[in-house]
N, C-alpha and C positions, 0 to 999 in steps of 0.2 A: 806737814811732812817732816820727818826727822832728817837732819843733815848728817853727812858722813862724819864719823868720829876721828878721822885723820886730821891732825892739826892743820888749819889753814884751808881745808877743802870746803867748798860751798855747794857741792853736788848732793843730791838726795842719797841718804844712806839706807838702802833697802836690802843689803846683803849681810845677814847676821854671821858672826864668827866668834868662837869661844875665846874668852880672855886667857884661859889656861886649860890644860888637859882636865877633863872631867869636871869642869866648872859650869854651873848654870848661868853665870854672868856672860854677857855677849857684847861685842863691839858691833857697830852697824856701819859698814863701809859702802862707798859707791862701788860700781863695778870695777873700775880701774884699781882702786886701792884694795878691794877684795882679792883681785888676781895677784897683786903684789904680796899680800898677806899669805895667800895660799902657797905661793912659790917658796916663801921663807918659813913655812910652818914646820916645826919639829914636834911630832907627836910624842916623842920620848923626852921632851925637855924637862930637866930637873930630876931625872931618874939616873941612878947609878947603873953600872953594867949589868948586875944581877937582876935588878928590877926591870930593865929594858928587855932582857932575855925572857924573863917570866911573863911580861906583858905580851911580848910577841908570840910566845907559845900559847898563851890563853886566847889571843886573837885568832891564831891559826886554828886552834881546836874549835872555837865557836863558829868559825866560818867554814868548817869542813863540809857542811851540807851544800853550801854554794859551790864548792869545788867539785863535789860529787855530781851535782846537776850539770856543771860545765863539762864534765867528762862525757856525759851522755848527750851533750849537744842541746840541752833544753834551754829555752830562753826566748821564744818568740812571743808575739803579742797575744793576749787572751781576748775572748769575746764578751767578757763581763759575767757570764754565768759560771765559768770555771777559770781557775788560775792557769797561767801559761804552763806551769809544770804539769797540771792535769791534762791540758791539751796535748802536750808533747808525749805524755805517758799513753794517752789514747792512740796517738799516732804510732808509737812503738808497738802497741798491741794490735795494730792494723784495724782500728775502729774509727767510726765517725765521731764528730764532736758531741753529738747528742746521745751517745750510747748510755744505757742504764748499767747498773752495777752487775746485773745478771749476765749481760753480754760481756762485760769486763772479765768476770770469772771464767766464762766459757772460752773466751779467746786466750786468756792466760793459761788455762789448762792445756789447750791445744798446742799453743806455741811452746810451752815449757816441755811438753812431751816430745815435740819435734826437735828441739835444740838442746835437750839435756845432755850433759857430758857423758853419762853412762850409755846413752843411745848412740852418740857420736864421739867415741873416745879419740883423742888426738886432734880433733878439729877445733882450732883456736877461734875461728870465726863463730862457730856455733856456741862456744863457751862464752864469748863476749856477748853474743845475742841473748843467751840464756840469762846472764847477769843483768842485761838491760831490761829484759822482760820482768825479772824479779823486782828490780827497782821501780819500774813503771807500775807494777801491781801494788807495791807498798805505798806509793804516792796516792793512787786511787783509793786504796782501802782506807788509808788515814783520812782522806777527804770525805769518804762516805761515812765514816764513823763520826766525824765532826758535824756533818750535815744531819745525821740521824739522832745525835745526842740531844736530849731535851732535859732541862733542869727539872728537878723534882718540884712538885707543887708545894708551896709554903703551907705549913700546918695551920689549921684554923684555930 
């Protein structure tokens, strides 16, 4: 068993931590020293103000999908056959966990027609519901495309 990399510590070091930002090298700390390390960690260490701002913009841009899913309240546990985003999308479309994609399309069309802003002008709840339905359909459509995609056979 590897010992903690903190000088003088004789506890097992099972918690890896980066030695510097974007570095493949790792320290291995015990739980106590890993907590201390994390409290003092500066993700932007060694960067000037412009580099810090650029990295923060890049991180926010790349994490936008997570923010979007948080807006719709997605994030419960999955059952293994579908991701939790897919399960929440099915719930938004008022479907069971085992619904096939044909049922998804039918439910999406029905709910989109009921909640479309042109059908219910000025109804903000319907507009939010419509956007939720659209996002749910996109999640399920993308998942269906990934499942049905098959690589081309290698040429003989």
